[in-house]
ZALUM-340078 format. One record per atom (N, C-alpha, C): residue in three letters; x, y, z. Coordinates in steps of 0.2 Angstrom, whole numbers, plus 5000, padded with zeros to 4 digits. Layout:
ALAXYZ ...
END
This chain:
UNK486250434913 UNK486350364915 UNK485850334916 UNK485750264914 UNK485150224916 UNK485350204923 UNK484850194928 UNK484850164933 UNK485050094933 UNK485650084938 UNK485650004937 UNK485549974943 UNK485349914943 UNK485149874949 UNK485449804950 UNK486049814950 UNK486549744950 UNK486549724957 UNK486749654957 UNK486649614964 UNK487449654968 UNK487349664973 UNK487849684978 UNK488349644977 UNK488449584976 UNK488949534977 UNK489249534970 UNK488949554965 UNK489249554959 UNK489749624959 UNK489449674962 UNK489849734963 UNK490449724966 UNK490349694972 UNK490849674977 UNK491549644974 UNK491249584970 UNK491749534966 UNK492149584961 UNK491949634957 UNK492149674953 UNK492749724956 UNK492449744962 UNK492849794966 UNK493449754969 UNK493349704971 UNK493949664975 UNK494449634969 UNK494149624963 UNK494749604958 UNK495149684957 UNK494849744957 UNK495249804956 UNK495749814962 UNK495449794968 UNK495849804974 UNK496449754974 UNK496349684972 UNK496849644973 UNK497349664966 UNK497249694961 UNK497749704955 UNK498049764958 UNK497849814962 UNK498249874963 UNK498749844969 UNK498649794974 UNK499049774979 UNK499649724976 UNK499349684971 UNK499749644967 UNK500349674964 UNK500249744960 UNK500849764959 UNK501249804963 UNK501149804969 UNK501649834974 UNK502149774975 UNK502049714975 UNK502549654976 UNK502649614970 UNK502349614965 UNK502549564960 UNK503149584955 UNK503349644956 UNK503849674951 UNK504549654955 UNK504549654962 UNK505149644964 UNK505649594962 UNK505249524961 UNK505649464959 UNK505849464952 UNK505649524948 UNK505849534941 UNK506349574940 UNK506649614946 UNK507149664945 UNK507749644942 UNK508049584945 UNK508649554941 UNK508749544935 UNK508249514932 UNK508149504925 UNK507949574921 UNK507549604924 UNK507349674921 UNK508049714920 UNK508449714925 UNK509049764925 UNK509549734920 UNK509649674919 UNK510049654914 UNK509849674907 UNK509149654906 UNK508949664900 UNK508749734897 UNK508749784902 UNK508649864900 UNK509349894902 UNK509849864905 UNK510349884905 UNK510449954912 UNK510249934917 UNK510149994923 UNK510349964929 UNK510550004933 UNK510749984940 UNK510449984944 UNK510649994950 UNK510249984958 UNK509850054958 UNK510050104956 UNK509650164957 UNK509050174952 UNK509150134945 UNK508550134941 UNK508050084943 UNK508350014947 UNK507849974949 UNK507550004954 UNK507750034958 UNK507450064964 UNK506850104963 UNK506850144957 UNK506450184955 UNK505850154951 UNK505950094948 UNK505550054946 UNK504950044951 UNK505150024957 UNK504750004963 UNK504450074966 UNK504950124967 UNK504650174971 UNK504250224967 UNK504450224960 UNK504050274956 UNK503150254957 UNK503050194956 UNK502450164958 UNK502250204965 UNK502550184970 UNK502350194977 UNK502250264978 UNK502750314974 UNK502750374976 UNK502050404974 UNK501850404967 UNK501250424965 UNK500750384967 UNK500750324970 UNK500150294972 UNK499850324978 UNK500450334984 UNK500350364990 UNK500150444989 UNK500350474985 UNK500250544985 UNK499550564982 UNK499150524979 UNK498550534975 UNK497950494978 UNK498150454984 UNK497450424986 UNK496950464990 UNK497250524994 UNK496750564997 UNK496450614992 UNK496750634987 UNK496450674981 UNK495950634978 UNK496050584977 UNK495550524973 UNK494950514977 UNK495150494983 UNK494450484987 UNK493950544988 UNK494250604988 UNK493850664988 UNK493450674981 UNK493950664976 UNK493650674970 UNK493150634968 UNK493150574970 UNK492650524969 UNK491950534974 UNK492050564980 UNK491350594983 UNK491050654979 UNK491450694974 UNK491150744972 UNK490950714964 UNK491250684961 UNK491150664954 UNK490850584953 UNK490750564959 UNK490450494958 UNK491050444957 UNK491050384962 UNK491550334963 UNK491550294957 UNK491050284953 UNK490950234947 UNK491450264942 UNK491350334941 UNK491750364935 UNK492450364937 UNK492550374944 UNK493450374946 UNK493650304945 UNK493250254947 UNK493450194947 UNK493550154940 UNK493150184935 UNK493250164927 UNK493950204925 UNK494050264928 UNK494650304925 UNK495250274928 UNK495150244934 UNK495750214936 UNK495950144933 UNK495450114931 UNK495650044928 UNK495750064921 UNK495550114918 UNK495850124911 UNK496550154911 UNK496750194916 UNK497350224917 UNK497950164918 UNK497650124924 UNK498050064925 UNK498250014920 UNK497750004915 UNK497849954911 UNK498249984905 UNK498050044903 UNK498550074898 UNK499350084900 UNK499450094907 UNK500150094910 UNK500450034910 UNK500049984911 UNK500249904911 UNK500449894905 UNK500149914900 UNK500249894893 UNK500949934891 UNK501049994893 UNK501650024892 UNK502250004895 UNK502149964901 UNK502649934904 UNK502949864900 UNK502349834897 UNK502549774894 UNK503049794888 UNK502949854885 UNK503449874879 UNK503849914880 UNK504149944887 UNK504549984888 UNK505249974884 UNK505650014881 UNK506149994879 UNK506850014882 UNK506650064887 UNK507150094891 UNK506950104899 UNK507450104903 UNK507350104910 UNK506850164910 UNK507050224907 UNK506650294909 UNK505850274907 UNK505750244901 UNK505150234899 UNK504650184904 UNK505050144906 UNK504650104911 UNK504650134918 UNK505050174920 UNK504950224926 UNK504250254926 UNK504350304920 UNK503750334919 UNK503050294918 UNK503050234915 UNK502450194915 UNK502150164921 UNK502850154926 UNK502650134934 UNK502350184937 UNK502550254935 UNK502250304938 UNK501450314938 UNK501350304931 UNK500750304928 UNK500250254931 UNK500650184931 UNK500250134935 UNK500050154942 UNK500450194946 UNK500350214952 UNK499750264952 UNK499750314948 UNK499250354946 UNK498550314946 UNK498550274942 UNK497850224940 UNK497750194947 UNK498150164951 UNK498150124956 UNK497750174962 UNK497950234962 UNK497750284966 UNK497050304966 UNK496850304959 UNK496150334957 UNK495750264959 UNK495950214957 UNK495550144958 UNK495450124966 UNK495950124969 UNK495850104976 UNK495350134982 UNK495350194982 UNK494750224986 UNK494050224984 UNK494050214977 UNK493450204975 UNK493150134975 UNK493550084974 UNK493250014976 UNK492950004984 UNK493250044989 UNK492950034995 UNK492250084995 UNK492350134992 UNK491750174992 UNK491150154989 UNK491250114983 UNK490850084979 UNK490450034982 UNK490949984987 UNK490549934992 UNK490249964997 UNK490450024999 UNK489950055005 UNK489250085002 UNK489250094996 UNK488550124993 UNK488150044992 UNK488550004989 UNK488149944988 UNK487849894993 UNK488249914999 UNK487949895005 UNK487849945010 UNK487349985010 UNK487150035014 UNK487150025022 UNK486849965024 UNK486749965031 UNK487449935034 UNK487549955040 UNK488249945044 UNK488449875043 UNK487949825044 UNK488149765046 UNK488349735038 UNK487949745034 UNK488049715027 UNK488749745025 UNK488849805027 UNK489549845025 UNK490149815027 UNK490049805034 UNK490649765038 UNK490749705035 UNK490249665034 UNK490449605030 UNK490749595024 UNK490549645020 UNK490749645013 UNK491549685013 UNK491649725018 UNK492449755019 UNK492849685021 UNK492549645025 UNK493049595028 UNK493149535021 UNK492749545016 UNK492749505010 UNK493349545006 UNK493349615006 UNK493749655001 UNK494449655005 UNK494449635012 UNK495149645015 UNK495449575014 UNK495149515014 UNK495349455014 UNK495649445007 UNK495249465001 UNK495449464994 UNK496149514993 UNK496149564997 UNK496649604996 UNK497449564999 UNK497249535005 UNK497749485008 UNK497949445004 UNK497749414998 UNK497849374994 UNK498449394990 UNK498449464988 UNK498849494984 UNK499549504987 UNK499749504993 UNK500349494995 UNK500749444994 UNK500549384996 UNK501049334994 UNK500849304987 UNK500349314984 UNK500249304976 UNK500849344973 UNK501049404975 UNK501449434971 UNK502149404969 UNK502549384976 UNK503149354974 UNK503049284970 UNK502449254971 UNK502449174969 UNK502249184961 UNK501849224959 UNK501649234953 UNK502149274948 UNK502549324952 UNK503049354948 UNK503649314947 UNK503849254951 UNK504349204951 UNK504249164945 UNK503649144945 UNK503349094940 UNK503349124934 UNK503149184933 UNK503149224926 UNK503749244924 UNK504249254928 UNK504849264925 UNK505249214923 UNK505149174926 UNK505449094925 UNK505249074918 UNK504549074917 UNK504349044911 UNK504149094904 UNK504049164906 UNK503949204900 UNK504349274901 UNK504649284905 UNK505149344905 UNK504749404910 UNK505249454911 UNK504949504916 UNK504449534913 UNK504349544906 UNK503749594904 UNK503049564907 UNK503149494906 UNK502549454908 UNK502249474915 UNK502649514920 UNK502249524926 UNK501849584925 UNK501849624920 UNK501449684918 UNK500949654913 UNK500949614909 UNK500549594904 UNK500149544907 UNK500049514913 UNK499649484916 UNK498949534918 UNK499149594919 UNK498649634920 UNK498049654915 UNK498349644909 UNK497949664903 UNK497249634904 UNK497149564902 UNK496549544902 UNK496249554908 UNK496449554914 UNK496049564920 UNK495749634919 UNK496149674918 UNK495849744918 UNK495349764913 UNK495449724906 UNK494949724902 UNK494349694904 UNK494349644907 UNK493649604910 UNK493349644914 UNK493749674919 UNK493549714925 UNK493149784922 UNK493549814918 UNK493149874916 UNK492549864913 UNK492449804908 UNK491749794905 UNK491249784911 UNK491449744914 UNK490849714919 UNK490749774924 UNK491249814926 UNK491149874930 UNK490649924927 UNK490749934920 UNK490449984917 UNK489749964916 UNK489649894917 UNK488949874914 UNK488549874923 UNK488949854928 UNK488549834935 UNK488549884940 UNK489149924939 UNK489249974945 UNK488750034945 UNK488350044950 UNK487750094949 UNK488150164951 UNK487850224949 UNK488150274951 UNK488150304959 UNK488450334960 UNK488450344968 UNK487950374970 UNK487650354975 UNK486950374978 UNK486950434983 UNK487650434986 UNK487750504990 UNK488350544988 UNK488250594984 UNK488750624982 UNK488850694984 UNK489550714987 UNK489550784989 UNK489450824984 UNK489050884987 UNK489050944982 UNK489351004984 UNK489850994989 UNK490251054991 UNK490751064985 UNK490951144985 UNK491451154980 UNK492051124981 UNK492451104975 UNK493151074977 UNK493651124980 UNK494051104985 UNK494551124988 UNK495151124985 UNK495251164979 UNK495851164974 UNK496551164977 UNK496451214982 UNK497151224986 UNK497351174990 UNK496851154994 UNK496951094998 UNK497151034994 UNK496851024989 UNK497050954985 UNK497650964983 UNK498051014979 UNK498651024977 UNK499151024983 UNK499051054988 UNK499351044995 UNK499550974996 UNK498950944997 UNK498950874999 UNK499350834995 UNK499250834988 UNK499650784983 UNK500450824984 UNK500650874985 UNK501350884987 UNK501650864994 UNK501150874999 UNK501350855005 UNK501450775006 UNK501050735002 UNK501150665002 UNK501550644997 UNK501750674991 UNK502250654987 UNK502950664990 UNK503150724993 UNK503650744997 UNK503850695001 UNK503250685006 UNK503450645012 UNK503550565010 UNK503250545005 UNK503550475003 UNK504050475000 UNK504350524996 UNK504850524993 UNK505550534999 UNK505350565004 UNK505850595008 UNK506050525012 UNK505550475014 UNK505550405017 UNK505850365013 UNK505750355007 UNK506050315002 UNK506850325002 UNK506950385000 UNK507650415000 UNK508050405005 UNK507750415012 UNK508050415018 UNK508250335019 UNK507850285017 UNK507950215017 UNK508450195013 UNK508550225007 UNK508950205003 UNK509750245003 UNK509750305004 UNK510350345004 UNK510450385011 UNK510150385016 UNK510250415022 UNK509950485022 UNK510450525024 UNK510350595024 UNK510550625017 UNK510450595012 UNK510750625005 UNK510350705004 UNK510750734999 UNK510350794998 UNK509550784996 UNK509350744992 UNK508650734989 UNK508250714995 UNK508550685000 UNK508150665007 UNK507950735010 UNK508450775011 UNK508350845016 UNK507950885011 UNK507950895004 UNK507450934999 UNK506750915000 UNK506650844999 UNK506050815000 UNK505650825006 UNK506150815012 UNK505850835020 UNK505650905021 UNK506250945019 UNK505951025019 UNK505351035016 UNK505251015009 UNK504651025005 UNK503950995009 UNK503950935011 UNK503550915015 UNK503450945021 UNK503950975025 UNK503651005030 UNK503351085029 UNK503551105023 UNK503251175021 UNK502551165018 UNK502451095014 UNK501851085013 UNK501251065018 UNK501451035023 UNK501151015028 UNK500951085033 UNK501351135033 UNK501151205036 UNK500551235033 UNK500751235026 UNK500251275021 UNK499551235020 UNK499651165021 UNK499051125020 UNK498551135027 UNK498851135032 UNK498451145038 UNK498051225038 UNK498551275037 UNK498351335037 UNK497751335031 UNK497851315026 UNK497351315020 UNK496651275022 UNK496751225026 UNK496151175027 UNK495751215032 UNK496051255036 UNK495751285043 UNK495451355039 UNK495651375034 UNK495351445032 UNK494751425026 UNK494851375023 UNK494451355018 UNK493651335020 UNK493151375017 UNK492551365019 UNK492251285017 UNK492651255013 UNK492451185010 UNK493051155010 UNK493351135016 UNK493951095015 UNK493951035013 UNK494551005009 UNK494550935006 UNK494550885013 UNK494950905016 UNK495050865023 UNK494850895029 UNK494150895031 UNK493850945036 UNK494250925043 UNK494650985046 UNK494850975053 UNK494450945057 UNK493750945056 UNK493250925062 UNK493350845061 UNK493550815056 UNK493450745056 UNK493950715061 UNK494550755061 UNK495050735066 UNK494850735074 UNK494450775075 UNK494050785082 UNK493450725083 UNK493450685077 UNK492950635080 UNK493450565082 UNK493350555088 UNK493850505090 UNK493950425087 UNK493350405084 UNK493450345080 UNK493850365073 UNK493650415070 UNK494050425064 UNK494750425065 UNK494950465071 UNK495750485072 UNK496050425073 UNK495750385078 UNK495950315082 UNK496050265075 UNK495450255071 UNK495650205066 UNK496150225062 UNK496250275059 UNK496850295055 UNK497450295058 UNK497450325064 UNK498250305068 UNK498350235068 UNK497850195070 UNK497950125071 UNK498150085064 UNK497850105059 UNK498050085052 UNK498750105051 UNK498950165052 UNK499550175051 UNK500150135055 UNK499950135061 UNK500350095065 UNK500350015063 UNK499749985060 UNK499749915058 UNK500149915052 UNK500249945047 UNK500549945041 UNK501349955043 UNK501450015048 UNK502150015049 UNK502449965051 UNK502149925055 UNK502449865059 UNK502449815055 UNK501849795051 UNK501749735047 UNK502249735040 UNK502349795037 UNK502649805031 UNK503449795033 UNK503549835039 UNK504249855041 UNK504549775043 UNK504149735046 UNK504349665049 UNK504349625042 UNK503849635038 UNK503949585032 UNK504549595028 UNK504749675027 UNK505449685024 UNK505949645027 UNK506049645034 UNK506549605037 UNK506449535037 UNK505749505036 UNK505749445036 UNK506049405029 UNK505949455025 UNK506049435017 UNK506849435017 UNK507249475020 UNK507949485020 UNK508149415025 UNK507849405031 UNK508049355035 UNK507949285031 UNK507449265027 UNK507349205025 UNK507849195019 UNK507949255015 UNK508349245010 UNK509149245011 UNK509249305014 UNK509949315015 UNK510249275022 UNK509849265027 UNK510149245034 UNK510149165033 UNK509449145031 UNK509449075031 UNK509449045023 UNK509649085019 UNK509949065012 UNK509349015008 UNK508749055009 UNK508249025004 UNK508149064997 UNK507949024992 UNK507849074986 UNK507249104987 UNK507049134981 UNK506449174981 UNK505849144982 UNK505649094978 UNK505149054978 UNK505049014986 UNK505548994989 UNK505648954995 UNK505349005000 UNK505549064999 UNK505349125004 UNK504649145004 UNK504349144996 UNK503749154996 UNK503349104999 UNK503449044998 UNK503148985001 UNK503148995010 UNK503649015011 UNK503849005019 UNK503149065022 UNK503149115019 UNK502749155022 UNK502049145021 UNK501749105017 UNK501149095018 UNK500649085024 UNK501049055029 UNK500649055035 UNK500449125038 UNK500749185035 UNK500649255039 UNK500049285034 UNK499949245029 UNK499349285023 UNK498849245023 UNK498849175023 UNK498349145022 UNK497749155028 UNK497949165034 UNK497349195039 UNK496949255037 UNK497249315034 UNK497049355030 UNK496349345026 UNK496549285021 UNK496049275017 UNK495549235020 UNK495649205026 UNK495049155029 UNK494649195033 UNK495149235037 UNK494749275044 UNK494449335041 UNK494749355036 UNK494449425034 UNK493749435033 UNK493449395030 UNK492649395030 UNK492349365037 UNK492549325040 UNK492349315047 UNK492449375051 UNK493149395051 UNK493049465055 UNK492549525053 UNK492449515046 UNK491849575044 UNK491249555047 UNK491149495048 UNK490449475050 UNK490449495058 UNK491049475061 UNK491049495068 UNK490949575069 UNK491349615065 UNK491249675066 UNK490549705065 UNK490149675060 UNK489549675060 UNK489049675065 UNK489249625068 UNK488849605074 UNK488949645081 UNK489649665082 UNK489849685089 UNK490149745088 UNK490149785081 UNK490649845080 UNK491349835080 UNK491549885077 UNK492449865076 UNK492849865083 UNK492649885088 UNK493049895095 UNK493349825096 UNK492949765097 UNK493149715099 UNK493649675094 UNK493449675087 UNK494049655083 UNK494649685083 UNK494649745083 UNK495249785085 UNK495649775089 UNK495349765095 UNK495649755101 UNK496049675100 UNK495549635098 UNK495749575098 UNK496349565093 UNK496249595087 UNK496849575082 UNK497549605084 UNK497449675087 UNK498049705088 UNK498349655094 UNK498049635099 UNK498349595103 UNK498649525102 UNK498249495097 UNK498549435094 UNK499149445090 UNK499149505085 UNK499749515082 UNK500249525085 UNK500149565092 UNK500849585096 UNK501149525098 UNK500649465099 UNK500849405102 UNK501449375097 UNK501249375091 UNK501649355085 UNK502249385085 UNK502349455085 UNK502949495085 UNK503349475091 UNK503049465097 UNK503449435103 UNK503749375101 UNK503449335098 UNK503749265096 UNK504349275091 UNK504349315088 UNK505049335084 UNK505549345087 UNK505549375093 UNK506049395098 UNK506649325100 UNK506249265099 UNK506549205100 UNK506949175095 UNK506949195088 UNK507249175082 UNK507949205082 UNK508349145079 UNK509149155077 UNK509149135071 UNK509849145068 UNK509949135062 UNK509949055060 UNK509849005065 UNK509748945064 UNK509148915066 UNK508748955067 UNK507948935070 UNK507648895063 UNK507348845066 UNK507048795061 UNK506348825059 UNK506048795053 UNK505448835052 UNK504848805056 UNK504948745061 UNK504448735065 UNK504348775070 UNK504848815071 UNK504848875076 UNK504648935073 UNK504748955066 UNK504649005063 UNK503749005061 UNK503548955060 UNK502848945059 UNK502348965064 UNK502548955070 UNK501948985075 UNK501949055075 UNK502549085075 UNK502549165074 UNK502249195069 UNK502249155063 UNK502049185057 UNK501249175057 UNK501149115059 UNK500249105060 UNK499949145065 UNK500249165070 UNK500049215076 UNK499849285073 UNK500449305070 UNK500449375067 UNK499949365062 UNK499849325057 UNK499349315052 UNK498649325055 UNK498549285060 UNK497849285064 UNK497649345065 UNK498149385069 UNK497949445071 UNK497849495066 UNK498249495061 UNK498049545054 UNK497449525052 UNK497149465051 UNK496549445048 UNK495949475051 UNK496049465059 UNK495549495063 UNK495449575062 UNK496149595062 UNK496049675063 UNK495949715057 UNK496249685051 UNK496249745045 UNK495349745043 UNK494949715043 UNK494149735042 UNK493949785047 UNK494149775053 UNK493849825057 UNK494249885058 UNK494749905055 UNK495049975055 UNK494750005050 UNK494649965044 UNK494350005038 UNK493650025040 UNK493349975043 UNK492549985044 UNK492550055049 UNK492950045054 UNK492850105059 UNK493050165057 UNK493450175052 UNK493650235048 UNK492950255044 UNK492750205038 UNK492150225035 UNK491550255039 UNK491350205044 UNK490850205049 UNK490850265053 UNK491450305053 UNK491450365057 UNK491250445054 UNK491150425047 UNK490950485043 UNK490150475040 UNK489950525037 UNK489250515034 UNK489350485027 UNK488850465025 UNK488850415018 UNK489250455013 UNK489150525012 UNK489450565006 UNK490150575007 UNK490550545012 UNK491150565014 UNK491450495014 UNK491150435011 UNK491450385012 UNK492050365007 UNK492150405001 UNK492650404998 UNK493450445001 UNK493250495004 UNK493750535008 UNK494050485014 UNK493550455018 UNK493650415023 UNK494050355020 UNK493950315015 UNK494350275011 UNK495050295011 UNK495050355007 UNK495750375004 UNK496150405011 UNK495850425016 UNK496250445022 UNK496550375026 UNK496050325024 UNK496450265029 UNK496850235024 UNK496750225018 UNK497350205012 UNK497850235013 UNK497850305014 UNK498450345014 UNK498850325020 UNK498550325026 UNK498750315032 UNK499150245031 UNK498850195029 UNK499150135028 UNK499750125023 UNK499650165017 UNK500350165014 UNK500850205016 UNK500750275019 UNK501150295023 UNK501550265029 UNK501150225032 UNK501450195038 UNK501950145035 UNK501650105029 UNK502050045026 UNK502750075024 UNK502650135020 UNK503350165018 UNK503750175023 UNK503650215028 UNK504050225035 UNK504350165037 UNK503850115038 UNK504050065041 UNK504650025037 UNK504550015031 UNK505049985027 UNK505750025027 UNK505650085026 UNK506350125026 UNK506650125033 UNK506150135039 UNK506550135046 UNK506750075048 UNK506350025047 UNK506549955050 UNK507249935045 UNK507149955039 UNK507849935035 UNK508449955038 UNK508350035039 UNK508850065042 UNK509250045048 UNK508650025053 UNK508950005061 UNK509149935061 UNK508949895057 UNK509149825057 UNK509849825054 UNK509949855049 UNK510649855045 UNK510649785041 UNK511249795036 UNK511249735031 UNK511249675033 UNK510849625030 UNK510649565032 UNK511349525031 UNK511849555027 UNK512549525026 UNK512849515033 UNK512749555038 UNK512949545045 UNK512449505049 UNK512449435050 UNK511949415053 UNK511749435060 UNK512349435064 UNK512349445071 UNK511949515073 UNK512149565068 UNK511849635069 UNK511149635066 UNK511049605061 UNK510349595059 UNK509749565063 UNK510049515066 UNK509649475072 UNK509549505077 UNK509949555079 UNK509949605085 UNK509449645084 UNK509449695077 UNK508949725076 UNK508349705074 UNK508349645071 UNK507549605070 UNK507249595078 UNK507749575082 UNK507349565090 UNK507049625092 UNK507549685091 UNK507349745095 UNK506649775092 UNK506649775086 UNK506049805081 UNK505449755083 UNK505549695083 UNK504949645084 UNK504749665092 UNK505149685097 UNK504849705103 UNK504549765102 UNK504749815099 UNK504549885099 UNK503849885096 UNK503749845090 UNK503149835087 UNK502649805090 UNK502849745095 UNK502249715099 UNK502049775104 UNK502549815107 UNK502349855112 UNK501749915108 UNK501949935101 UNK501549985098 UNK500849955098 UNK500849885095 UNK500149865094 UNK499749865101 UNK500049855107 UNK499749835112 UNK499449915116 UNK499949955114 UNK499750035116 UNK499050045111 UNK499050025104 UNK498650045100 UNK497850005102 UNK498049945104 UNK497349905107 UNK497249945113 UNK497549955117 UNK497250005124 UNK496950065121 UNK497150095116 UNK496850165113 UNK496150145111 UNK496150085106 UNK495450075103 UNK494850055108 UNK495050035114 UNK494550005120 UNK494250075121 UNK494550125121 UNK494350205124 UNK493950235118 UNK494250235113 UNK494150275106 UNK493650255101 UNK493550185100 UNK493250155095 UNK492650135097 UNK492050155094 UNK491450125096 UNK491250065096 UNK490850035100 UNK490549975099 UNK489949955096 UNK489449915098 UNK489049885093 UNK488449945093 UNK488449995097 UNK487750025097 UNK488050085091 UNK488550115090 UNK488850155086 UNK488850135078 UNK488950065078 UNK489250045072 UNK488550005068 UNK487950005072 UNK487449965069 UNK486950015067 
END
């Protein structure tokens, strides 16, 4: 393979496009579900798996994908991810039955899992110095923040104007251009792990993550149903076997020693807490705006913009701050500010005006904008360059697992939004608990996360 000497900014742009696509498909499908169900003749269970098939495959393969990139080269895995994601998107646009669509969504999740850790690892390679790397991660996080509000807004517009299949078709030209540019500009990995593949650990890790994600999703949908119990039992067995296998393996996929590094452990725990609270509360926020306050999907999407726009604006700025000061200060600041936003939600009622909703959403969003790049930088910076893909995979897995748990847990605790009084009580309680959890994470970050000296 000829050596490539592309501008790091071009590499960053292409990787941000891939990251944006993967996150966009987490949310863009939701607004298409009613029309999709009518067209394909599927009920609630089928529609749930259109969403959850993507989530299960995505979350279960992130860790293995990051480790594979460290060994085989992240450029190769990113290109494979783009290819699988594009082909699966094409299959979604042509799906004649719910079963075919669910299978294509699972394949999309596989492509997304292959792509996501590699985008961050390629960026880490393109910006080898810690300061440049932190700034680039800030841009990456900001672009990713765009995908969350863009999903419902773009999805609603596409469904109204072109039908539900358009939410998948929009991926095709973007994937094609991104794959062509990535093939030309992304260099080979400069730091590649040479240790043998931990096949047993990889298989057990996939089983553990897929069973855990499935158990969480089914618990949120159906409570203590048989499938929930079976998935939870498989997850517990896989966890025990995974821990034993990793301890005995001479070349473990996820070395236990990594978790003895305070910065690595703290960054990933903080990532899980961040997404658990954020996506759990976002799930309740969507129900609050649409069911309790009777807004339509487009109005609700516009209403949550103050939550996500700070991510776009502050992500790059926080990356620069992390580059100068290390991850500790931005993590502490972001966690405390986000906690203040959650605390403001405790004052909401069914009749709260948007003038009172706005400050809570804005403060919450500012906290996330400051926090997200620092969490990722802390995790990647805690390992040697040859393990950046693994670090990225672990961090993204922690975030996805936290988000899945948050959505299922918060939805179950708050109860149906059709009972406004019960829902509002649950919303207040969960907002308060989330605020406390963020403050505790902030306190831990002051002790365990390195400052400027370790990050520079």
